[in-house]
N, CA and C of each residue as an Amber inpcrd file, in Angstrom:
protein
   525
   1.7750000   5.7100000  -2.0560000   1.4870000   4.3750000  -2.6900000
   2.8930000   3.8090000  -3.1580000   3.1270000   2.5500000  -2.7220000
   4.2740000   1.9440000  -3.1710000   4.1440000   0.3770000  -3.1690000
   5.1220000  -0.3040000  -3.5890000   5.2120000  -1.7270000  -3.7190000
   6.4050000  -2.3660000  -3.0450000   6.1460000  -3.4010000  -2.2400000
   7.2530000  -3.9790000  -1.4620000   7.3710000  -5.4790000  -2.1580000
   8.5480000  -5.7560000  -2.4500000   8.8120000  -7.2510000  -2.8240000
   8.8070000  -8.0500000  -1.6010000   7.9510000  -9.0590000  -1.5880000
   7.8820000  -9.9970000  -0.4190000   8.9230000 -11.0750000  -0.7300000
   9.5580000 -11.7120000   0.4250000  10.3480000 -12.7650000   0.1600000
   9.7140000 -13.9280000  -0.5860000  10.4440000 -14.5370000  -1.5210000
   9.7750000 -15.6080000  -2.3790000   9.5670000 -16.8530000  -1.5600000
   8.5050000 -17.4810000  -1.8770000   8.0410000 -18.7240000  -1.1110000
   8.2570000 -19.8920000  -2.1070000   8.7150000 -21.0040000  -1.5450000
   9.0230000 -22.1780000  -2.3730000   7.9540000 -23.2920000  -1.8720000
   6.8430000 -23.1130000  -2.4670000   5.8360000 -24.3140000  -2.3090000
   6.3390000 -25.5960000  -2.8030000   6.0280000 -26.6650000  -2.0860000
   6.4190000 -27.9350000  -2.5690000   5.6660000 -28.4130000  -3.8390000
   4.5360000 -27.7750000  -4.1380000   3.8110000 -28.1210000  -5.2660000
   4.3210000 -27.4310000  -6.6350000   5.4410000 -26.6180000  -6.4350000
   5.9290000 -25.8130000  -7.6540000   7.3730000 -26.0220000  -7.6710000
   7.9340000 -26.1090000  -8.9650000   9.3980000 -26.2060000  -8.8960000
  10.0520000 -24.8900000  -8.8740000   9.4540000 -23.8240000  -9.1310000
   9.9970000 -22.5230000  -9.1210000   9.4920000 -21.7440000  -7.9750000
  10.1660000 -20.7700000  -7.3700000   9.6310000 -19.9860000  -6.2720000
   8.4730000 -19.1890000  -6.6760000   7.7250000 -18.7630000  -5.7030000
   6.5570000 -17.9450000  -5.8950000   6.9340000 -16.3780000  -5.4810000
   6.8880000 -15.6150000  -6.3610000   7.2480000 -14.0970000  -5.9860000
   5.8400000 -13.4520000  -5.8720000   5.7800000 -12.6500000  -4.7320000
   4.6000000 -11.8470000  -4.3880000   4.9750000 -10.5300000  -4.1260000
   4.1090000  -9.5360000  -4.2970000   4.3320000  -8.0520000  -3.9340000
   3.2090000  -7.5560000  -2.9980000   3.7790000  -6.7480000  -2.2570000
   2.6520000  -6.0150000  -1.3160000   2.5190000  -4.5510000  -1.8000000
   1.3660000  -4.2840000  -2.2380000   0.9170000  -2.9220000  -2.6960000
   0.4850000  -2.2950000  -1.3210000   1.0200000  -1.0660000  -1.0770000
   0.7010000  -0.3490000   0.1000000   0.3690000   1.0860000  -0.1120000
  -0.7020000   1.5960000   0.6070000  -0.8770000   3.0110000   0.5890000
  -1.1870000   3.3930000   1.9810000  -0.7720000   4.6640000   2.3400000
  -1.0130000   5.1650000   3.7650000  -1.5320000   6.6160000   3.5270000
  -2.6280000   6.8940000   4.1860000  -3.0730000   8.2660000   4.3140000
  -2.1570000   9.1840000   4.9560000  -1.8630000  10.2970000   4.4560000
  -0.8640000  11.2210000   5.0000000  -1.2780000  11.7650000   6.4090000
  -2.5440000  11.9590000   6.5570000  -3.1190000  12.6640000   7.6760000
  -3.3700000  11.6680000   8.9140000  -3.9290000  10.5360000   8.5920000
  -4.4150000   9.5390000   9.7190000  -3.5800000   8.4130000   9.7750000
  -2.6600000   8.1610000   8.7900000  -1.6980000   6.9780000   8.8170000
  -2.4160000   5.7090000   8.5150000  -3.8240000   5.8000000   8.2020000
  -4.5630000   4.5360000   7.8950000  -3.8700000   3.8160000   6.6460000
  -3.6650000   2.6580000   6.8470000  -2.8220000   1.8400000   5.8520000
  -3.8970000   0.9210000   5.0880000  -3.7170000   0.7100000   3.7110000
  -4.3800000  -0.2170000   3.0340000  -3.2320000  -1.0770000   2.3230000
  -3.4190000  -2.3110000   2.2840000  -2.4150000  -3.1570000   1.6150000
  -3.0340000  -4.2880000   0.9760000  -2.3830000  -4.6630000  -0.1350000
  -2.9260000  -5.9040000  -0.8900000  -1.7040000  -6.6930000  -1.4910000
  -1.7670000  -8.0810000  -1.2180000  -0.7710000  -8.9560000  -1.7700000
  -1.1340000  -9.3950000  -3.2050000  -0.3180000  -9.1670000  -4.1000000
  -0.4450000  -9.5710000  -5.5770000   0.6520000 -10.5240000  -6.0770000
   0.4450000 -11.2880000  -7.0160000   1.4500000 -11.9780000  -7.6030000
   1.9470000 -11.2570000  -8.8950000   1.4630000 -10.0260000  -9.2740000
   1.9360000  -9.3000000 -10.3620000   2.4280000  -7.9840000  -9.8800000
   3.3300000  -7.4470000 -10.7370000   3.8850000  -6.1650000 -10.6270000
   3.7990000  -5.5420000 -11.9040000   2.6150000  -5.1540000 -12.1260000
   2.2310000  -4.4770000 -13.3800000   1.3570000  -3.2780000 -13.2410000
   1.1440000  -2.4280000 -14.3710000   0.2740000  -1.3060000 -14.2280000
  -1.1230000  -1.7940000 -13.8560000  -1.6000000  -2.9380000 -14.3620000
  -2.9770000  -3.3650000 -14.1100000  -3.0760000  -3.7760000 -12.6740000
  -2.1020000  -4.3640000 -11.9900000  -2.1710000  -4.5420000 -10.6140000
  -2.2930000  -3.3310000  -9.7630000  -1.5200000  -2.2950000 -10.2130000
  -1.7210000  -0.9740000  -9.4870000  -3.0670000  -0.3650000  -9.5900000
  -3.6660000  -0.5870000 -10.8030000  -5.0170000  -0.0750000 -10.8870000
  -5.9100000  -0.9210000 -10.0170000  -5.7260000  -2.1420000 -10.0130000
  -6.6210000  -3.0160000  -9.1210000  -6.4190000  -2.6160000  -7.7190000
  -5.2210000  -2.2480000  -7.2540000  -4.9820000  -1.7960000  -5.8790000
  -5.6330000  -0.4840000  -5.6880000  -5.4960000   0.3780000  -6.6750000
  -6.2430000   1.6520000  -6.4600000  -7.7220000   1.6100000  -6.2590000
  -8.2810000   0.5770000  -7.0350000  -9.7090000   0.3390000  -6.9310000
 -10.0040000  -0.1560000  -5.4080000  -9.1910000  -0.9780000  -4.8750000
  -9.2860000  -1.5330000  -3.5560000  -9.1590000  -0.2380000  -2.5330000
  -8.3010000   0.6330000  -2.9270000  -8.0430000   1.8390000  -1.8940000
  -9.4230000   2.6920000  -1.9180000 -10.0100000   2.8190000  -3.0570000
 -11.3510000   3.6210000  -3.1560000 -12.3020000   3.0570000  -2.2960000
 -12.3460000   1.5990000  -2.3250000 -13.5060000   1.0430000  -1.3990000
 -12.9550000   0.9700000  -0.0110000 -11.7070000   1.0150000   0.2690000
 -11.4030000   0.7850000   1.7050000 -11.2420000   2.2130000   2.4960000
 -10.9900000   3.2490000   1.8910000 -10.9160000   4.4570000   2.6020000
 -12.1530000   5.0370000   2.6770000 -12.6160000   5.6230000   3.8470000
 -13.8870000   6.1400000   4.0600000 -13.9950000   7.5650000   3.7070000
 -12.9700000   8.2440000   3.0490000 -12.9770000   9.5710000   2.7880000
 -12.3560000   9.6450000   1.3540000 -12.6070000  10.7610000   0.7010000
 -12.1170000  11.0060000  -0.6860000 -10.6250000  11.0410000  -0.7710000
 -10.1350000  10.5080000  -1.7940000  -8.6670000  10.5550000  -2.0460000
  -8.3730000  11.8180000  -2.9650000  -7.4230000  12.5770000  -2.5440000
  -7.1710000  13.8740000  -3.3040000  -5.8970000  13.7380000  -4.2670000
  -4.8300000  12.8410000  -3.7380000  -3.6330000  12.8070000  -4.3290000
  -3.0460000  11.4380000  -4.1650000  -2.3650000  10.7880000  -5.1430000
  -1.7110000   9.5940000  -4.9590000  -0.2080000   9.9060000  -5.2560000
   0.6880000   9.5710000  -4.3040000   2.1910000   9.8270000  -4.4150000
   2.8520000   8.5710000  -4.7820000   3.7530000   8.4340000  -5.8390000
   4.4920000   7.2340000  -6.1140000   5.8170000   7.5570000  -6.6030000
   6.5940000   6.5680000  -6.6530000   7.8630000   6.7230000  -7.3730000
   7.6690000   6.5300000  -8.9370000   8.6930000   6.4810000  -9.6360000
   8.5850000   6.4990000 -11.0640000   8.6620000   5.0720000 -11.6520000
   8.4090000   4.0460000 -10.9350000   8.4590000   2.6290000 -11.4420000
   7.2480000   2.4840000 -12.4410000   7.5510000   1.5840000 -13.3610000
   6.5950000   1.2860000 -14.5260000   5.2440000   0.8720000 -14.0880000
   5.1150000   0.3680000 -12.8940000   3.8300000  -0.0420000 -12.4670000
   2.8650000   1.2110000 -12.1470000   3.5230000   2.3760000 -12.0400000
   2.8720000   3.6360000 -11.6710000   2.8460000   4.6430000 -12.8560000
   3.9300000   4.6880000 -13.6500000   3.9670000   5.6900000 -14.7040000
   4.8970000   5.2140000 -15.8370000   4.5830000   5.8200000 -17.0440000
   5.5190000   5.6600000 -18.1560000   6.4540000   6.7780000 -18.3660000
   6.7590000   7.5700000 -17.4780000   7.6660000   8.7010000 -17.5990000
   9.0420000   8.4250000 -18.1650000   9.5860000   7.2630000 -17.7870000
  10.8440000   6.9810000 -18.2690000  10.7820000   5.9540000 -19.5730000
   9.5980000   5.8890000 -20.0970000   9.3780000   4.9770000 -21.3160000
   8.7400000   5.8940000 -22.4350000   9.5310000   6.9570000 -22.9100000
   8.9180000   7.8410000 -23.9400000   8.4710000   7.2350000 -25.1930000
   8.9580000   5.8650000 -25.3770000   8.4610000   5.2490000 -26.6190000
   6.9290000   4.7200000 -26.5180000   6.4980000   4.6350000 -25.2050000
   5.1070000   4.2050000 -25.0520000   4.2750000   5.4140000 -25.2470000
   3.4410000   5.2360000 -26.1730000   2.6710000   6.4130000 -26.7040000
   1.1040000   6.2470000 -26.3420000   0.9500000   5.8870000 -25.0170000
  -0.3450000   5.7520000 -24.5690000  -0.3420000   6.0230000 -23.0420000
  -1.5520000   6.5370000 -22.6150000  -1.5920000   6.9610000 -21.1510000
  -1.3880000   5.7500000 -20.2790000  -0.7550000   5.9260000 -19.0970000
  -0.6500000   4.7960000 -18.1150000  -1.9640000   4.3450000 -17.5430000
  -2.1350000   3.0810000 -17.3810000  -3.4800000   2.6130000 -16.7980000
  -3.8630000   3.2900000 -15.4910000  -2.8620000   3.4960000 -14.6900000
  -3.0080000   4.1320000 -13.3250000  -3.4950000   5.5770000 -13.5670000
  -2.9410000   6.3330000 -14.4080000  -3.3390000   7.6100000 -14.7400000
  -4.7760000   7.8080000 -15.2590000  -5.1520000   6.6640000 -16.0150000
  -6.4580000   6.5550000 -16.5420000  -7.4820000   6.3160000 -15.4690000
  -7.0760000   5.5510000 -14.5710000  -7.9920000   5.2890000 -13.3040000
  -8.1670000   6.2750000 -12.3600000  -7.0660000   7.2950000 -12.2460000
  -7.1690000   8.4350000 -11.4290000  -7.9960000   9.5630000 -11.8490000
  -7.9640000   9.8360000 -13.2030000  -8.5560000  10.9230000 -13.8650000
  -9.9440000  11.0580000 -13.5500000 -10.8260000  10.0620000 -13.7480000
 -12.3340000  10.1930000 -13.4420000 -12.6380000  10.5880000 -12.0860000
 -11.7210000  10.3940000 -11.2050000 -12.0720000  10.7700000  -9.7620000
 -11.3650000  12.1510000  -9.3140000 -10.6740000  12.7380000 -10.4300000
 -10.0420000  13.9900000 -10.1410000  -8.7860000  13.9120000  -9.1440000
  -8.2640000  12.7250000  -9.0890000  -7.0830000  12.5660000  -8.1740000
  -5.8120000  12.8600000  -8.8870000  -5.0490000  13.6440000  -8.2630000
  -3.7880000  14.1310000  -8.6940000  -2.7760000  12.9690000  -8.5700000
  -1.8070000  12.8410000  -9.5560000  -0.7580000  11.7970000  -9.3670000
   0.4410000  12.5050000  -9.1200000   1.1220000  12.4680000  -8.0150000
   2.4210000  13.1970000  -7.6900000   3.4580000  12.2340000  -7.7020000
   4.6130000  12.4830000  -8.6030000   5.7480000  11.6350000  -8.6080000
   6.8730000  12.1890000  -7.6230000   7.4480000  11.3740000  -6.8010000
   8.4970000  11.7720000  -6.0500000   9.6730000  11.9660000  -6.7860000
  10.6870000  12.8670000  -6.4770000  11.9350000  12.9110000  -7.1460000
  12.6710000  11.6710000  -7.3410000  13.3020000  11.4630000  -8.4410000
  14.1040000  10.2190000  -8.7010000  15.0640000  10.0440000  -7.8010000
  15.2470000   8.8960000  -7.1630000  16.3020000   8.4450000  -6.2790000
  16.1750000   9.0400000  -4.7910000  14.9320000   9.4380000  -4.5820000
  14.5700000  10.0330000  -3.2640000  13.4410000   9.2590000  -2.4260000
  13.7450000   7.9330000  -2.2280000  12.6120000   7.1760000  -1.5010000
  12.1980000   7.7610000  -0.1450000  13.1020000   8.6090000   0.4630000
  12.6420000   9.2080000   1.6590000  11.6130000  10.3100000   1.4850000
  11.2650000  10.6390000   0.2530000  10.1720000  11.5170000   0.0280000
   8.8350000  10.6770000   0.0400000   8.8780000   9.4550000   0.1150000
   7.7520000   8.6140000   0.2640000   7.9030000   7.8850000   1.6200000
   8.4430000   8.5830000   2.5780000   8.9710000   8.0610000   3.8310000
   7.8120000   7.3650000   4.6620000   6.6510000   7.7130000   4.7020000
   5.6780000   7.1510000   5.4420000   5.3180000   5.5690000   5.0160000
   5.3640000   5.3390000   3.8270000   5.0280000   4.1010000   3.1450000
   6.2560000   3.2710000   3.4330000   7.5660000   3.8590000   3.0660000
   8.8060000   3.1360000   3.3160000   8.8680000   2.6520000   4.7560000
   8.6130000   3.5390000   5.6860000   8.8180000   3.2130000   7.0870000
   7.6720000   2.1600000   7.4570000   6.5700000   2.1730000   6.8680000
   5.5330000   1.0740000   7.1670000   5.9790000  -0.2260000   6.7220000
   6.7610000  -0.3260000   5.6640000   7.3000000  -1.4940000   5.1410000
   8.2940000  -2.0750000   6.0800000   9.1470000  -1.2950000   6.6230000
  10.1910000  -1.6410000   7.6310000   9.4550000  -2.2170000   8.8770000
   8.4550000  -1.4730000   9.3550000   7.6580000  -1.8800000  10.4880000
   7.0450000  -3.2570000  10.4160000   6.4170000  -3.3880000   9.1170000
   5.7610000  -4.6710000   8.8740000   6.9100000  -5.7510000   8.8800000
   8.0040000  -5.5150000   8.2180000   9.0510000  -6.5020000   8.3520000
   9.4530000  -6.8990000   9.8170000   9.6660000  -5.8370000  10.5940000
  10.0710000  -6.0890000  11.9860000   9.0460000  -6.7220000  12.9250000
   7.8630000  -6.2790000  12.7670000   6.8600000  -6.7030000  13.6570000
   6.0360000  -7.9450000  13.0860000   6.0640000  -8.1610000  11.8260000
   5.1930000  -9.1810000  11.3220000   5.8150000 -10.2350000  10.4740000
   6.6590000  -9.9130000   9.5290000   7.1700000 -10.8080000   8.5140000
   8.4170000 -11.5590000   8.8810000   9.5160000 -10.7630000   9.5290000
  10.8610000 -11.3030000   9.8930000  10.6950000 -12.3560000  11.0230000
   9.8920000 -12.2820000  11.9460000   9.8360000 -13.3280000  13.0230000
   9.2770000 -14.7530000  12.4630000   8.7960000 -14.7210000  11.2410000
   8.1150000 -15.9350000  10.9200000   8.7900000 -16.4590000   9.4300000
   8.5210000 -17.6480000   9.2370000   8.8450000 -18.2910000   7.9660000
   7.5900000 -18.7670000   7.2380000   7.3270000 -18.5110000   6.1580000
   6.2160000 -18.9050000   5.3590000   6.4350000 -19.9400000   4.2900000
   5.6940000 -21.0140000   4.1440000   5.9410000 -21.9330000   3.1220000
   4.7170000 -21.8050000   2.0390000   3.6950000 -21.2640000   2.4820000
   2.5180000 -21.1540000   1.5770000   2.0960000 -19.7020000   1.4990000
   1.5860000 -19.1090000   0.3720000   1.0690000 -17.7660000   0.3110000
  -0.0790000 -17.5100000   1.2910000  -1.1180000 -18.4060000   1.3640000
  -2.3330000 -18.1110000   2.2180000  -1.9770000 -17.7050000   3.6810000
  -1.1700000 -18.5000000   4.3810000  -0.8750000 -18.0040000   5.6450000
  -0.1770000 -16.6860000   5.7690000   0.7340000 -16.4760000   4.8660000
   1.3460000 -15.0020000   4.8360000   0.3800000 -13.9500000   4.6060000
  -0.5430000 -14.1670000   3.6010000  -1.6050000 -13.0450000   3.4430000
  -2.5110000 -12.9460000   4.6240000  -2.8570000 -14.0810000   5.2710000
  -3.7130000 -13.9320000   6.5760000  -2.9910000 -13.0930000   7.5480000
  -1.5900000 -13.4920000   7.7760000  -0.8340000 -12.7870000   8.7030000
  -0.6020000 -11.3630000   8.4980000  -0.6190000 -10.9020000   7.1480000
  -0.4940000  -9.5120000   6.8330000  -1.8280000  -8.8550000   7.1150000
  -2.8750000  -9.5770000   6.7400000  -4.2420000  -8.8640000   7.0340000
  -4.5180000  -8.6320000   8.4990000  -4.0550000  -9.7040000   9.3010000
  -4.2250000  -9.5240000  10.7970000  -3.4230000  -8.3780000  11.3050000
  -2.1540000  -8.3470000  10.8570000  -1.1200000  -7.2260000  11.2910000
  -1.7780000  -5.8680000  10.7760000  -2.2190000  -5.8040000   9.6860000
  -2.7520000  -4.5560000   9.1810000  -4.0630000  -4.0820000  10.0160000
  -4.7740000  -4.9380000  10.3700000  -5.9390000  -4.6450000  11.3050000
  -5.4480000  -4.0820000  12.5030000  -4.4350000  -4.8330000  12.9810000
  -3.7690000  -4.3050000  14.3340000  -3.1360000  -3.0470000  14.1160000
  -2.4380000  -2.7740000  13.1420000  -1.7550000  -1.5220000  12.7830000
  -2.7040000  -0.3450000  12.6990000  -3.7490000  -0.4660000  12.0780000
  -4.8360000   0.5040000  11.9660000  -5.7900000   0.8320000  13.1690000
  -5.9810000  -0.2180000  14.0160000  -7.0120000  -0.1510000  15.0010000
  -6.4880000  -0.3060000  16.4310000  -5.1610000  -0.7590000  16.7150000
  -4.7300000  -1.0490000  18.0990000  -3.3410000  -0.5370000  18.3250000
  -2.5270000  -0.2770000  17.3700000  -1.0960000   0.0020000  17.5080000
  -1.1250000   1.5020000  17.5070000  -0.6080000   2.1130000  18.7860000
  -0.5420000   3.5900000  18.8660000   0.6080000   3.9940000  18.0110000
   0.5400000   5.2280000  17.4340000   1.6430000   5.7100000  16.6880000
   2.1970000   7.0410000  17.2550000   3.4440000   7.1800000  17.4560000
   3.9570000   8.3320000  18.0230000   3.7470000   9.6190000  17.3270000
   3.6970000   9.4260000  15.9760000   3.4020000  10.5800000  15.0770000
   1.9670000  11.1400000  15.2210000   1.1350000  10.3430000  15.8070000
  -0.1770000  10.6870000  15.9430000  -0.5260000  10.9880000  17.3720000
   0.4350000  11.2370000  18.2910000   0.2670000  11.6110000  19.6090000
  -0.2870000  10.3280000  20.3400000   0.2850000   9.2270000  19.9050000
  -0.0860000   7.8570000  20.5030000  -1.5050000   7.4020000  20.3590000
  -2.0800000   7.9160000  19.2890000  -3.4640000   7.4870000  18.8360000
  -3.1780000   6.4720000  17.7850000  -4.1810000   5.5680000  17.6240000
  -4.0760000   4.6290000  16.3850000  -4.5600000   5.3610000  15.1740000
  -4.2550000   4.9050000  14.0400000  -4.8990000   5.5590000  12.9160000
  -6.4170000   5.7640000  12.8570000  -7.1100000   4.6360000  13.3520000
  -8.4930000   4.8780000  13.4460000  -9.0410000   5.8020000  14.4810000
  -8.2630000   5.9540000  15.5820000  -8.6480000   6.9610000  16.5620000
  -8.4070000   8.3170000  15.9860000  -7.3870000   8.5350000  15.1160000
  -7.0180000   9.7480000  14.5670000  -8.1490000  10.2040000  13.6120000
  -8.5770000   9.1600000  12.8140000  -9.7570000   9.4670000  11.9080000
 -10.9560000   9.9640000  12.6050000 -11.2620000   9.2290000  13.7310000
 -12.4220000   9.5300000  14.6180000 -12.4520000  10.8970000  15.2610000
 -11.1940000  11.5480000  15.0900000 -11.1670000  12.9700000  15.7600000
 -11.7580000  14.0160000  14.7710000 -12.0320000  13.5660000  13.5060000
 -12.6190000  14.4140000  12.6060000 -14.2110000  14.2060000  12.6440000
 -15.0420000  15.2020000  12.8150000 -16.4230000  15.1110000  12.9510000
 -17.1080000  14.1580000  12.0070000 -16.7030000  14.4010000  10.7210000
 -17.3460000  13.6170000   9.6630000 -17.1550000  12.2300000   9.7170000
 -16.1310000  11.7220000  10.4450000 -15.7700000  10.3990000  10.5400000
 -15.8050000   9.7460000  11.9230000 -16.4870000  10.4360000  12.7470000
 -16.7140000   9.8400000  14.1410000 -17.6720000   8.6020000  13.9090000
 -17.3800000   7.5490000  14.5020000 -18.1320000   6.3270000  14.4400000
 -17.6290000   5.2570000  13.3410000 -16.6820000   5.7850000  12.5580000
 -16.1330000   4.7400000  11.6260000 -15.2840000   3.7100000  12.3880000
 -15.6430000   2.5050000  12.2470000 -15.0000000   1.4840000  13.1610000
 -14.0080000   0.5610000  12.4470000 -13.8870000   0.6500000  11.1420000
 -12.8620000  -0.2590000  10.4030000 -12.5680000   0.3120000   9.0380000
 -11.4150000  -0.0540000   8.5840000 -10.9560000   0.4230000   7.2370000
 -10.6630000  -0.9750000   6.4510000
């Protein structure tokens, strides 16, 4: 699970640029990706994204791996004497929160690579002046990524095809 800063958009109706963030999760086994565009980079936004993950993935989530950013953990904020909202959201589901080593984004390589692929195949070739068209484009690309784009790491299967190789998930048609 990670967050990507999207390029700011300068709508004509606002004097200041609009900053948005792409919350992303990738299943380690199937590479099924879930993503959500938010205008917030907060612990509450991470909780909301986690709730969307629970709805989107057709299988139970066992572990969530993140970096040490404040939207995921208060580890670097010892003065905060309360549990992090994401940790509170994970606990009732018995989901373990794994933190990657500090300064080692390659330990979260699947999601980092997916951000690069999103840039190369979806975002960089376009210029967006409004948030809605960008969100629509990301949703379309994500559907393509999960259902039509073969992945070399999966033996040239799509993530959905990989999911369908497991008997319990045969017949799942979308994420």
